[in-house]
C-alpha positions as CSV (number, residue, x, y, z in Angstrom):
1,M,11.8,-40.8,47.3
2,I,8.4,-42.0,46.4
3,V,6.9,-40.6,43.3
4,V,3.4,-41.2,42.5
5,S,0.6,-39.9,40.0
6,S,-2.1,-40.4,42.4
7,G,-2.9,-38.0,45.2
8,Q,-1.9,-40.5,48.0
9,V,0.7,-43.1,48.8
10,E,-0.6,-46.5,49.4
11,G,-0.2,-47.7,52.8
12,K,1.2,-44.4,53.9
13,T,-0.3,-41.3,55.6
14,I,0.4,-37.8,54.4
15,A,1.5,-36.0,57.6
16,K,2.4,-32.7,55.9
17,T,2.0,-31.1,52.5
18,L,5.2,-29.0,51.4
19,G,4.1,-27.4,48.2
20,M,4.7,-27.7,44.5
21,V,8.1,-28.9,43.1
22,K,9.1,-29.1,39.6
23,G,12.1,-30.4,37.5
24,S,12.7,-29.6,33.7
25,T,15.3,-30.1,31.0
26,V,15.5,-29.0,27.5
27,R,17.0,-31.4,24.9
28,A,17.9,-30.7,21.3
29,R,18.0,-33.4,18.4
30,H,21.5,-34.7,17.6
31,L,22.6,-34.5,13.8
32,G,23.6,-38.4,14.0
33,R,20.3,-39.3,15.4
34,D,18.5,-37.2,12.9
35,I,20.0,-39.0,10.1
36,T,19.2,-42.3,11.5
37,A,15.7,-41.3,12.5
38,S,15.1,-39.8,8.8
39,L,16.0,-43.1,7.3
40,R,13.7,-44.9,9.8
41,G,10.8,-42.4,9.2
42,L,11.1,-43.6,5.4
43,V,10.4,-47.1,6.1
44,G,8.1,-46.7,9.2
45,G,8.4,-47.9,12.9
46,E,9.4,-46.7,16.1
47,I,12.0,-44.0,16.0
48,E,14.3,-45.5,18.7
49,E,16.8,-42.8,18.9
50,Y,14.1,-40.2,19.8
51,T,12.5,-42.6,22.1
52,K,15.8,-43.0,24.0
53,L,16.3,-39.1,24.0
54,M,13.0,-38.4,25.6
55,A,13.4,-41.2,28.2
56,E,16.6,-39.8,29.2
57,A,15.3,-36.4,29.4
58,R,12.2,-37.6,31.5
59,E,14.5,-39.2,34.0
60,Q,16.6,-36.0,34.3
61,A,13.7,-34.1,34.9
62,I,12.2,-36.3,37.6
63,H,15.7,-36.3,39.3
64,R,15.7,-32.5,39.5
65,M,12.1,-32.5,41.0
66,E,13.0,-35.1,43.6
67,E,16.1,-32.9,44.7
68,E,13.9,-29.9,45.0
69,A,11.5,-32.0,47.2
70,E,14.4,-33.4,49.4
71,K,15.5,-29.5,49.7
72,I,12.2,-28.7,51.4
73,G,12.2,-31.7,53.5
74,G,9.9,-34.0,51.5
75,N,10.1,-37.9,51.3
76,A,7.5,-38.2,48.5
77,I,5.8,-36.4,45.7
78,V,2.2,-37.0,44.9
79,D,0.1,-35.8,41.8
80,T,3.1,-36.0,39.7
81,R,2.3,-34.7,35.9
82,F,4.5,-34.2,32.8
83,M,4.4,-31.6,30.1
84,T,6.3,-31.5,27.0
85,S,6.7,-28.2,24.8
86,M,8.7,-27.3,21.9
87,V,10.9,-24.3,22.6
88,M,12.6,-23.9,19.3
89,S,12.7,-26.0,16.1
90,G,14.5,-29.3,17.0
91,A,14.5,-28.8,20.8
92,A,11.8,-29.7,23.5
93,E,11.4,-29.0,27.1
94,I,10.2,-31.9,29.4
95,L,8.7,-30.3,32.4
96,V,7.6,-32.6,35.6
97,Y,5.7,-31.2,38.6
98,G,4.0,-32.4,41.7
99,T,3.3,-31.8,45.3
100,A,6.0,-32.4,47.8
101,V,4.8,-34.2,50.9
102,V,6.2,-35.9,54.1
103,V,4.6,-39.5,54.6
104,E,4.7,-41.6,57.4
């Protein structure tokens, strides 16, 4: 599956537009990671525990979007965008969406 943020795929022609597809996941913080992150927050720097958590969430959301595109016959997704929102204290939703297409 080709996934791009642009409206076209370099070297390919869009033969058919299938419609919007999306994938999402909601992730909550983990107590063990919170303790480590709090300590790291005192001294400054990147909070690697949360960076890893968000990277995993993005990958899962992309995978779900790709599955949705495959179900409707797509082999690529163009105009891909991400959104993040807090759904409750300590939990965030990662949403990825784009347009499923068939490229040749």
